C-alpha positions as CSV (number, residue, x, y, z in Angstrom):
1,X,-19.8,-8.2,17.9
2,X,-16.6,-6.4,16.8
3,X,-16.8,-2.6,16.5
4,X,-14.5,-0.4,14.4
5,X,-14.0,3.3,14.4
6,X,-15.8,4.8,11.5
7,X,-13.8,4.8,8.3
8,X,-10.8,3.0,9.8
9,X,-10.1,-0.6,8.6
10,X,-10.9,-3.0,11.5
11,X,-7.8,-4.9,12.4
12,X,-9.8,-7.8,13.9
13,X,-11.9,-8.1,10.8
14,X,-8.9,-8.1,8.6
15,X,-7.1,-10.6,10.7
16,X,-10.0,-13.0,10.6
17,X,-9.5,-13.1,6.8
18,X,-5.8,-12.8,6.7
19,X,-4.3,-14.8,9.6
20,X,-5.2,-18.3,8.6
21,X,-1.8,-19.1,7.0
22,X,-0.3,-17.8,3.9
23,X,-2.9,-19.3,1.6
24,X,-6.4,-19.5,3.0
25,X,-8.4,-22.5,2.0
26,X,-11.0,-21.9,-0.7
27,X,-13.2,-24.2,-2.6
28,X,-12.2,-24.4,-6.3
29,X,-14.5,-22.4,-8.6
30,X,-15.1,-22.2,-12.3
31,X,-12.6,-19.3,-12.5
32,X,-9.7,-21.5,-11.4
33,X,-7.8,-22.2,-14.6
34,X,-6.0,-25.5,-14.7
35,X,-2.2,-25.0,-14.9
36,X,-0.9,-25.7,-18.4
37,X,2.6,-26.7,-17.2
38,X,4.0,-28.7,-14.3
39,X,4.3,-27.1,-10.9
40,X,8.1,-26.8,-11.4
41,X,7.8,-25.2,-14.8
42,X,5.0,-22.7,-14.1
43,X,5.7,-19.0,-13.7
44,X,4.3,-16.7,-11.1
45,X,1.8,-14.2,-12.5
46,X,1.4,-10.7,-11.2
47,X,-1.9,-8.9,-10.9
48,X,-1.6,-5.2,-10.3
49,X,-4.0,-2.7,-8.9
50,X,-3.8,0.6,-10.8
51,X,-4.4,3.8,-8.7
52,X,-1.7,4.2,-6.1
53,X,0.1,1.0,-7.2
54,X,1.3,1.9,-10.7
55,X,0.0,5.4,-11.2
56,X,0.2,8.4,-8.8
57,X,-3.5,9.3,-8.5
58,X,-4.6,8.5,-5.0
59,X,-4.4,12.0,-3.5
60,X,-6.1,13.5,-6.6
61,X,-9.0,11.1,-6.0
62,X,-9.1,12.2,-2.3
63,X,-9.2,15.9,-3.1
64,X,-11.8,15.4,-5.9
65,X,-14.1,13.4,-3.6
66,X,-13.6,15.9,-0.8
67,X,-14.5,18.9,-2.9
68,X,-17.5,17.1,-4.6
69,X,-18.9,16.2,-1.2
70,X,-18.3,19.7,0.2
71,X,-20.1,21.2,-2.8
72,X,-23.1,18.9,-2.0
73,X,-23.1,20.0,1.6
74,X,-21.4,16.8,2.9
75,X,-18.1,18.0,4.2
76,X,-15.8,15.2,5.3
77,X,-12.2,15.2,6.5
78,X,-9.7,14.2,3.8
79,X,-8.0,11.5,5.9
80,X,-11.4,9.7,6.2
81,X,-11.8,9.7,2.5
82,X,-8.3,8.3,2.0
83,X,-9.1,5.3,4.0
84,X,-11.7,4.2,1.5
85,X,-9.9,4.9,-1.8
86,X,-9.7,1.6,-3.7
87,X,-13.3,0.6,-3.2
88,X,-15.8,1.0,-6.0
89,X,-17.7,4.2,-6.2
90,X,-20.9,2.5,-5.0
91,X,-19.3,1.1,-1.8
92,X,-17.6,4.4,-1.2
93,X,-20.9,6.2,-1.4
94,X,-22.4,3.9,1.2
95,X,-19.4,4.5,3.5
96,X,-20.1,8.3,3.1
97,X,-23.7,7.7,4.1
98,X,-22.7,5.9,7.2
99,X,-20.2,8.7,8.1
100,X,-22.9,11.3,7.6
101,X,-25.6,9.4,9.5
102,X,-28.1,9.7,6.6
103,X,-29.0,8.0,3.4
104,X,-27.7,9.1,0.1
105,X,-30.2,8.8,-2.7
106,X,-29.4,7.2,-6.1
107,X,-29.7,10.6,-7.7
108,X,-27.3,12.2,-5.2
109,X,-24.8,9.4,-5.6
110,X,-24.9,9.8,-9.4
111,X,-24.3,13.6,-9.1
112,X,-21.4,13.0,-6.6
113,X,-19.7,10.4,-8.9
114,X,-20.1,12.6,-12.0
115,X,-18.7,15.7,-10.1
116,X,-15.8,13.6,-8.8
117,X,-14.9,12.6,-12.3
118,X,-14.9,16.2,-13.5
119,X,-12.8,17.4,-10.6
120,X,-10.4,14.5,-10.9
121,X,-9.8,15.3,-14.6
122,X,-9.2,18.9,-13.8
123,X,-6.8,18.2,-10.9
124,X,-4.8,15.6,-12.8
125,X,-5.0,16.3,-16.6
126,X,-1.9,14.2,-17.1
127,X,-1.2,10.9,-15.3
128,X,2.2,10.3,-13.7
129,X,3.5,6.8,-13.3
130,X,4.9,5.9,-9.9
131,X,8.7,5.4,-9.7
132,X,9.8,2.3,-11.7
133,X,6.3,1.4,-12.9
134,X,6.9,1.8,-16.6
135,X,10.2,-0.1,-16.4
136,X,8.7,-2.9,-14.3
137,X,5.9,-3.6,-16.8
138,X,8.3,-3.4,-19.7
139,X,10.6,-5.9,-18.0
140,X,7.8,-8.3,-17.3
141,X,6.7,-8.1,-20.9
142,X,10.2,-8.8,-22.2
143,X,10.8,-11.6,-19.7
144,X,7.4,-13.1,-20.7
145,X,6.2,-13.1,-17.1
146,X,2.4,-13.0,-17.2
147,X,0.8,-10.0,-15.6
148,X,-2.5,-8.1,-15.7
149,X,-4.2,-5.1,-14.2
150,X,-7.4,-5.3,-12.1
151,X,-8.9,-1.9,-11.1
152,X,-12.0,-0.6,-9.5
153,X,-11.8,2.2,-12.1
154,X,-13.6,2.1,-15.4
155,X,-13.0,3.2,-19.0
156,X,-12.7,5.8,-20.3
157,X,-11.4,7.3,-17.1
158,X,-8.5,4.8,-16.7
159,X,-7.4,5.1,-20.3
160,X,-4.9,8.0,-19.7
161,X,-3.3,6.0,-16.9
162,X,-2.9,2.9,-19.1
163,X,-1.4,5.1,-21.8
164,X,1.0,6.8,-19.4
165,X,2.2,3.3,-18.3
166,X,2.7,2.1,-21.9
167,X,0.2,-0.8,-21.4
168,X,-0.3,-2.4,-24.8
169,X,-3.8,-2.8,-26.3
170,X,-3.7,-6.6,-25.9
171,X,-2.7,-6.6,-22.2
172,X,-5.1,-8.1,-19.7
173,X,-7.0,-5.3,-18.0
174,X,-10.1,-6.0,-15.8
175,X,-12.1,-3.0,-14.8
176,X,-15.1,-2.4,-12.5
177,X,-17.7,-3.0,-15.2
178,X,-16.4,-6.5,-15.9
179,X,-17.5,-8.0,-12.6
180,X,-20.5,-7.8,-10.4
181,X,-18.7,-7.0,-7.1
182,X,-15.7,-4.7,-6.4
183,X,-13.0,-4.8,-3.8
184,X,-12.9,-6.0,-1.1
185,X,-14.7,-8.8,-2.8
186,X,-12.3,-11.0,-4.9
187,X,-14.1,-10.8,-8.3
188,X,-11.7,-8.4,-10.0
189,X,-8.6,-10.5,-9.2
190,X,-10.3,-13.8,-10.0
191,X,-11.5,-12.5,-13.4
192,X,-7.9,-11.3,-14.1
193,X,-6.5,-14.7,-13.1
194,X,-8.9,-16.4,-15.4
195,X,-8.0,-14.2,-18.4
196,X,-4.3,-14.8,-17.7
197,X,-4.9,-18.6,-17.9
198,X,-2.9,-19.4,-14.7
199,X,-3.9,-21.1,-11.4
200,X,-4.9,-19.1,-8.3
201,X,-1.8,-20.5,-6.5
202,X,0.5,-19.0,-9.1
203,X,-0.8,-15.4,-8.7
204,X,0.6,-12.5,-6.6
205,X,-1.7,-9.5,-6.2
206,X,0.2,-6.2,-6.0
207,X,-1.8,-3.4,-4.2
208,X,-1.4,-0.2,-2.1
209,X,-4.6,-0.5,0.0
210,X,-5.9,-2.9,2.6
211,X,-8.9,-3.5,0.3
212,X,-6.6,-4.9,-2.3
213,X,-5.0,-7.3,0.2
214,X,-8.3,-8.4,1.7
215,X,-9.7,-9.1,-1.8
216,X,-6.5,-11.1,-2.6
217,X,-6.9,-13.2,0.6
218,X,-10.5,-13.9,-0.3
219,X,-9.3,-15.0,-3.8
220,X,-6.8,-17.3,-2.3
221,X,-3.8,-15.4,-3.6
222,X,-0.6,-14.1,-1.9
223,X,-0.4,-10.3,-1.8
224,X,2.3,-7.7,-2.0
225,X,1.8,-4.3,-0.5
226,X,3.3,-1.1,-1.8
227,X,3.6,2.1,0.3
228,X,3.0,4.4,-2.7
229,X,-0.7,4.8,-1.9
230,X,-0.2,6.2,1.6
231,X,-0.8,3.2,3.8
232,X,1.8,1.9,6.2
233,X,1.8,-0.9,8.8
234,X,-1.8,-1.7,8.0
235,X,-0.6,-3.5,4.8
236,X,1.3,-6.1,6.8
237,X,-1.5,-6.5,9.3
238,X,-3.9,-7.0,6.4
239,X,-1.8,-10.0,5.2
240,X,0.8,-8.7,2.8
241,X,3.5,-11.4,2.1
242,X,6.0,-8.6,1.5
243,X,5.8,-4.8,1.5
244,X,7.9,-2.6,-0.8
245,X,8.2,1.2,-1.2
246,X,7.1,1.4,-4.8
247,X,7.2,-0.4,-8.1
248,X,10.9,0.3,-8.5
249,X,11.8,-1.5,-5.2
250,X,9.4,-4.3,-6.2
251,X,11.3,-4.6,-9.5
252,X,14.6,-5.0,-7.7
253,X,13.1,-7.7,-5.4
254,X,11.4,-10.0,-8.0
255,X,13.9,-12.7,-7.1
256,X,12.6,-12.8,-3.5
257,X,9.1,-13.7,-4.9
258,X,10.3,-16.5,-7.2
259,X,9.0,-14.6,-10.2
260,X,12.2,-14.7,-12.3
261,X,12.7,-17.9,-14.3
């Protein structure tokens, strides 16, 4: 059985998912929308993660979790917390329990999540888009390139981020409460793909964490990694088709992805 250092992504586990060719085989499901155009005429759709991909919030989440845990007598190093940002709160709490070597009750988990939300709002009252994020989304809209956002966050917490990005009310946004399982399961991305009305093979997932890329692989989608969330070489090892610095560099490189008509 493979063993991984606590809190670190296991390279062997990721490669089992990732290194089976660019598009892993996956049985068709009810979420696979049939393409409405010929293969030659179809356009690539982009599915974006939110925190660390489009909006500069990753380290505020790290500090908020670290302080909430410390206040509860569960001090954990910040770098260990960072490795789990991008998971749902429930999965994150279970990872904390493994690190501490003891169970965390449902009541404790609820207190931690509530306190994290309070601290996060205090640390980051205004959301800051990452370089090029606003221009990228505006360009995709004007060029009629289909795109959506799939995030492990939930409303109303994500509303300030969407507003800062200028995301219109009618945009496709899938949040944690819309699916039964969060990343690294593929549910968020598959739900977004279905709402966009495109085929799985026509989707790129854009994310900043290994959990985004693993979920994309499980969904049968190619993934693009961004360094703006603090990960490095792990993104390529997790199966990223391309890795760019931030949304601005991605915008400049859309032609490499076959996105532009």
